[in-house]
DOBA-169564 format. One line per 5 residues: number of its first residue (from 1); their letters; for each residue x, z, y of N, C-alpha, C. Coordinates in Angstrom, 2 decimals. Each point is the difference from the previous one (the first is absolute). Example, Ala and Ser with C-alpha at 12.3 -4.5 7.8 and 13.67 -1.06 7.14 Angstrom:
BEGIN
1) AS) 13.19:7.80:-5.69:-0.89:0.00:1.19:0.90:0.00:1.20 ~ -0.35:-0.72:1.05:0.82:0.06:1.19:-0.77:0.73:1.09
This chain:
BEGIN
1) XXXXX) 258.36:137.05:-54.00:-0.28:0.60:-1.29:-0.08:-1.12:-1.03 ~ 0.61:0.23:-1.17:0.01:-1.03:-1.02:-1.32:-0.03:-0.76 ~ -0.43:-1.20:-0.27:-1.24:-0.24:-0.72:0.30:0.06:-1.50 ~ -0.85:0.66:-0.78:0.20:0.11:-1.43:-0.16:-1.35:-0.70 ~ -0.59:-0.98:0.68:-0.25:-1.30:-0.60:1.17:-0.97:0.18
6) XXXXX) 1.10:0.43:0.61:1.14:-0.88:0.24:0.61:-0.40:-1.34 ~ 0.21:-1.31:-0.19:0.60:-0.49:-1.24:1.49:0.32:0.03 ~ 0.51:0.59:-1.09:1.41:0.32:-0.10:0.76:-1.29:-0.31 ~ 0.98:-0.30:0.84:0.80:-1.20:-0.17:1.05:0.20:-1.10 ~ 0.55:-1.11:-0.49:1.12:0.07:-0.93:1.29:-0.02:0.82
11) XXXXX) 1.14:0.31:-0.63:1.28:-0.05:0.71:0.24:-1.41:0.55 ~ -0.30:-1.00:-0.82:0.20:-1.39:0.43:-0.85:-0.32:1.24 ~ -1.25:0.43:-0.02:-0.87:-0.22:1.17:0.54:0.74:1.22 ~ 0.53:1.19:-0.23:0.56:0.78:1.11:1.15:-0.76:0.66 ~ 0.86:-0.58:-0.82:1.16:-0.72:0.52:-0.40:-1.30:0.71
16) XXXXX) -1.17:-0.55:-0.33:-0.45:-1.25:0.61:-0.82:0.21:1.27 ~ -0.33:1.24:0.29:-0.80:0.29:1.19:0.77:-0.40:1.26 ~ -0.68:-0.58:0.99:0.67:-0.34:1.26:0.45:1.27:0.73 ~ 1.08:-0.13:0.78:0.56:1.16:0.71:-1.00:0.67:0.92 ~ -0.92:-0.78:0.59:-0.95:0.62:0.94:-1.08:0.81:-0.73
21) XXXXX) 0.01:-0.03:-1.34:-0.90:0.86:-0.78:0.68:1.29:-0.42 ~ 1.22:0.26:0.51:0.79:1.15:-0.44:-0.78:1.30:0.14 ~ -0.06:0.72:-1.08:-0.67:1.29:-0.12:-1.48:-0.07:0.37 ~ -0.62:-1.11:-0.44:-1.45:-0.11:0.16:-0.68:0.88:-1.04 ~ -1.29:0.02:0.00:-0.77:0.89:-0.87:0.32:-0.23:-1.49
26) XXXXX) 0.13:-1.27:-0.40:0.28:-0.32:-1.40:1.40:0.47:-0.41 ~ 0.97:-0.18:0.88:1.36:0.44:-0.30:0.08:1.52:-0.07 ~ -0.66:0.67:0.92:-0.02:1.46:-0.02:-0.66:0.52:-1.28 ~ -1.08:-0.68:-0.44:-0.68:0.39:-1.24:0.95:-0.19:-1.20 ~ 0.76:-1.09:0.02:0.98:-0.26:-1.06:1.01:1.13:-0.08
31) XXXXX) 0.60:0.34:1.14:1.04:1.03:-0.01:-0.57:1.40:-0.25 ~ -1.21:0.24:0.45:-0.65:1.29:-0.30:-0.15:0.14:-1.51 ~ -0.50:-1.05:-0.66:-0.17:0.01:-1.45:1.35:0.16:-0.70 ~ 1.01:-0.73:0.46:1.34:0.08:-0.61:0.57:1.40:0.14 ~ -0.17:0.62:1.16:0.52:1.36:0.23:-0.73:1.03:-0.86
36) XXXXX) -1.30:-0.16:-0.16:-0.77:0.92:-0.84:0.47:-0.12:-1.46 ~ 0.21:-1.23:-0.46:0.50:-0.21:-1.36:1.40:0.58:-0.16 ~ 0.85:-0.20:1.00:1.36:0.54:-0.02:-0.04:1.53:-0.05 ~ -0.89:0.60:0.76:-0.16:1.45:0.01:-0.39:0.49:-1.39 ~ -0.98:-0.67:-0.62:-0.47:0.41:-1.32:1.09:-0.15:-1.06
41) XXXXX) 0.70:-1.13:-0.01:1.06:-0.20:-1.00:1.16:0.95:0.23 ~ 0.30:0.30:1.25:1.08:0.95:0.31:-0.36:1.38:-0.52 ~ -1.23:0.43:0.24:-0.44:1.30:-0.52:0.05:0.03:-1.52 ~ -0.37:-1.11:-0.65:0.05:-0.07:-1.46:1.45:0.12:-0.50 ~ 0.94:-0.68:0.67:1.41:0.08:-0.40:0.55:1.41:0.20
46) XXXXX) -0.40:0.66:1.09:0.43:1.38:0.23:-0.51:0.90:-1.12 ~ -1.28:-0.15:-0.35:-0.58:0.83:-1.05:0.67:-0.26:-1.34 ~ 0.27:-1.26:-0.31:0.66:-0.34:-1.27:1.39:0.60:-0.05 ~ 0.73:-0.06:1.10:1.35:0.58:0.04:-0.07:1.51:-0.13 ~ -0.96:0.63:0.66:-0.17:1.46:-0.11:-0.35:0.39:-1.44
51) XXXXX) -0.88:-0.76:-0.62:-0.37:0.27:-1.39:1.22:-0.09:-0.92 ~ 0.85:-0.97:0.28:1.21:-0.18:-0.80:0.93:1.21:0.17 ~ 0.07:0.54:1.21:0.86:1.16:0.24:-0.57:1.26:-0.64 ~ -1.31:0.12:-0.03:-0.65:1.20:-0.53:0.13:0.07:-1.52 ~ 0.01:-1.16:-0.64:0.08:0.00:-1.47:1.32:-0.60:-0.47
56) XXXXX) 1.10:0.73:0.22:1.30:-0.52:-0.45:0.08:-0.02:-1.52 ~ 0.88:-0.84:-0.48:0.18:-0.14:-1.44:0.54:1.31:-0.58 ~ -0.55:0.43:-1.11:0.43:1.24:-0.64:0.93:-0.39:-1.15 ~ 1.29:0.21:0.19:0.96:-0.39:-1.03:1.18:0.95:0.03 ~ 0.56:0.21:-1.18:1.19:0.85:-0.07:1.27:-0.83:0.10
61) XXXXX) -0.14:-1.32:-0.08:1.16:-0.88:0.12:0.47:-0.05:1.44 ~ 1.27:0.37:0.27:0.50:0.02:1.39:-0.10:-1.35:0.71 ~ 0.25:-1.09:-0.72:-0.07:-1.31:0.67:-1.44:-0.36:0.34 ~ -0.96:0.38:-0.86:-1.41:-0.23:0.31:-0.44:0.84:1.19 ~ 0.47:1.26:0.04:-0.33:0.87:1.14:0.57:-0.54:1.29
66) XXXXX) 1.25:-0.49:-0.08:0.65:-0.57:1.20:-0.77:-1.23:0.48 ~ -0.43:-0.82:-0.94:-0.78:-1.19:0.34:-1.33:0.40:0.66 ~ -0.63:1.01:-0.56:-1.27:0.49:0.55:0.20:0.55:1.41 ~ 1.08:0.74:0.21:0.29:0.54:1.34:0.26:-1.12:1.00 ~ 0.69:-1.04:-0.44:0.26:-1.15:0.86:-1.30:-0.69:0.37
71) XXXXX) -0.91:-0.14:-0.97:-1.30:-0.61:0.28:-0.80:0.85:0.97 ~ 0.09:1.31:-0.13:-0.70:0.90:0.92:0.57:-0.11:1.41 ~ 1.32:-0.10:0.10:0.64:-0.15:1.31:-0.43:-1.31:0.65 ~ -0.08:-1.06:-0.79:-0.45:-1.29:0.51:-1.46:0.08:0.45 ~ -0.82:0.67:-0.80:-1.42:0.17:0.36:-0.12:0.77:1.31
76) XXXXX) 0.84:1.01:0.18:-0.03:0.77:1.24:0.36:-0.87:1.21 ~ 1.02:-0.85:-0.16:0.37:-0.91:1.10:-1.15:-0.97:0.31 ~ -0.69:-0.47:-1.04:-1.14:-0.90:0.21:-1.09:0.73:0.78 ~ -0.30:1.24:-0.40:-1.04:0.78:0.69:0.38:0.19:1.47 ~ 1.25:0.37:0.25:0.44:0.22:1.39:-0.14:-1.28:0.83
81) XXXXX) 0.43:-1.13:-0.56:-0.08:-1.27:0.73:-1.46:-0.41:0.24 ~ -0.80:0.09:-1.06:-1.40:-0.40:0.11:-0.77:0.89:0.96 ~ 0.32:1.31:0.02:-0.71:0.91:0.90:0.29:-0.31:1.46 ~ 1.14:-0.61:0.29:0.30:-0.42:1.38:-0.83:-1.21:0.40 ~ -0.43:-0.77:-1.00:-0.79:-1.21:0.28:-1.45:0.32:0.37
86) XXXXX) -0.56:1.04:-0.60:-1.42:0.32:0.24:-0.33:0.20:1.49 ~ 0.77:0.80:0.76:-0.33:0.14:1.43:0.14:-1.32:0.76 ~ 0.96:-0.85:-0.40:0.15:-1.30:0.67:-1.23:-0.87:-0.23 ~ -0.55:0.07:-1.20:-1.22:-0.75:-0.31:-1.14:0.52:0.87 ~ -0.13:1.32:0.08:-1.08:0.59:0.79:0.15:-0.35:1.49
91) XXXXX) 1.22:-0.01:0.50:0.24:-0.39:1.40:-0.40:-1.46:0.20 ~ 0.34:-0.86:-0.96:-0.36:-1.42:0.11:-1.52:-0.18:0.00 ~ -0.70:0.74:-0.86:-1.46:-0.07:-0.02:-0.58:0.47:1.33 ~ 0.59:1.04:0.58:-0.45:0.48:1.31:0.27:-1.04:1.08 ~ 1.14:-0.69:-0.08:0.30:-1.06:0.98:-1.00:-1.15:-0.12
96) XXXXX) -0.47:-0.29:-1.21:-1.05:-1.02:-0.16:-1.25:0.47:0.74 ~ -0.37:1.25:-0.22:-1.19:0.56:0.66:0.13:-0.06:1.52 ~ 1.20:0.26:0.51:0.23:0.03:1.45:0.22:-1.39:0.60 ~ 0.21:-1.00:-0.86:0.23:-1.36:0.49:1.44:-0.28:0.39 ~ 0.95:0.82:-0.45:1.41:-0.21:0.33:0.81:-0.48:-1.19
101) XXXXX) -0.64:-0.13:-1.16:0.72:-0.42:-1.22:0.51:-1.42:0.16 ~ 1.22:-0.23:-0.50:0.57:-1.34:0.01:0.84:-0.28:1.23 ~ 0.10:0.97:0.90:0.78:-0.18:1.22:1.13:1.01:0.03 ~ 1.16:-0.45:0.43:1.21:0.82:0.06:-0.23:1.21:0.92 ~ 0.37:1.17:-0.48:-0.16:1.22:0.80:0.88:0.00:1.25
106) XXXXX) 1.10:-0.74:-0.05:0.92:-0.01:1.13:-0.28:-1.12:0.99 ~ -0.32:-1.20:-0.49:-0.14:-1.15:0.90:-1.44:-0.49:0.17 ~ -0.92:0.48:-0.82:-1.39:-0.47:-0.04:-0.11:-1.45:-0.43 ~ 1.08:-0.60:-0.48:-0.02:-1.37:-0.53:-0.56:0.03:-1.42 ~ -0.62:-1.11:-0.45:-0.48:-0.05:-1.38:1.13:0.20:-1.01
111) XXXXX) -0.24:0.80:-1.00:0.97:0.22:-1.07:0.07:-1.25:-0.88 ~ -1.13:-0.64:-0.20:-0.05:-1.24:-0.78:-0.58:0.21:-1.38 ~ -0.84:-0.94:-0.40:-0.68:0.07:-1.29:1.01:0.04:-1.16 ~ 1.03:-0.88:-0.03:0.92:0.04:-1.15:0.65:1.38:-0.19 ~ 0.42:0.61:1.10:0.64:1.32:-0.10:-1.01:1.06:-0.46
116) XXXXX) -1.21:-0.06:0.51:-1.02:0.98:-0.40:-0.44:-0.19:-1.45 ~ 0.05:-1.22:-0.50:-0.33:-0.22:-1.41:1.04:0.67:-0.90 ~ 1.26:-0.04:0.42:1.07:0.63:-0.77:-0.02:1.51:0.17 ~ -0.20:0.46:1.24:0.02:1.43:0.31:-1.20:0.31:0.90 ~ -1.16:0.27:-0.61:-1.21:0.22:0.80:0.05:1.23:0.91
121) XXXXX) 0.99:0.87:-0.21:0.13:1.18:0.87:1.00:-0.23:1.13 ~ 0.48:-1.24:0.17:0.99:-0.29:1.05:-0.56:0.36:1.37 ~ 0.85:0.65:0.80:-0.40:0.42:1.34:0.77:-0.74:1.08 ~ 1.05:-0.72:-0.41:0.85:-0.69:0.96:0.18:-1.45:-0.42 ~ 0.15:-0.89:0.97:0.30:-1.39:-0.31:1.41:-0.06:-0.58
126) XXXXX) 0.33:-1.08:-0.65:1.27:-0.12:-0.71:1.20:0.20:0.93 ~ -0.05:-0.56:1.22:1.13:0.11:0.92:0.27:1.45:0.39 ~ -1.05:0.73:0.34:0.15:1.41:0.40:0.49:0.82:-1.19 ~ -0.56:-0.24:-1.18:0.40:0.74:-1.19:1.47:-0.26:-0.32 ~ 0.45:-1.24:0.14:1.40:-0.33:-0.24:0.91:0.76:0.96
131) XXXXX) -0.37:0.03:1.28:0.78:0.74:0.98:0.04:1.49:-0.33 ~ -1.12:0.55:-0.41:-0.06:1.42:-0.36:0.92:0.29:-1.18 ~ 0.00:-0.89:-0.99:0.85:0.20:-1.17:1.47:-0.13:0.35 ~ 0.34:-0.94:0.89:1.40:-0.14:0.43:0.47:1.25:0.73 ~ -0.85:0.55:0.89:0.35:1.23:0.71:0.16:1.15:-0.97
136) XXXXX) -0.86:0.05:-1.00:0.05:1.06:-1.00:1.33:-0.04:-0.75 ~ 0.41:-1.19:-0.38:1.28:-0.18:-0.72:1.16:0.35:0.93 ~ -0.10:-0.44:1.26:1.07:0.23:0.98:0.22:1.49:0.26 ~ -1.08:0.76:0.08:0.11:1.42:0.35:0.08:0.90:-1.21 ~ -0.09:-0.57:-1.19:0.04:0.77:-1.23:1.39:0.61:-0.20
141) X) 1.04:-0.73:0.37:1.38:0.45:-0.23:0.38:1.05:0.92
């Protein structure tokens, strides 16, 4: 169980941690905080995009209306993309609670701090993810 008194590390400190400290209490606290912040900002972006769609520009000019419709379509794509991120964040927070966060779902190897800093919801190490993407491209045709 994580202690509320754990000092949150900076990204630089995270990258300097020795490998044998991988996913220690301080690192888990860092990623838990990062995921909570990501969840909050994602929800804010979804709400802002929804608000933009609800209040479209009222204009009789066809080009202004077309521009407004394009902005609404873009806002809808943002909402759809962001809504896919929320469950991934929640799964990552659950993996922290279970003690499996930071390890590849397929190989149980460490995903790595640099990759998790870029994509805190990563579930696979870079090698496995690359293979999955190559297979996806191969079978797409």
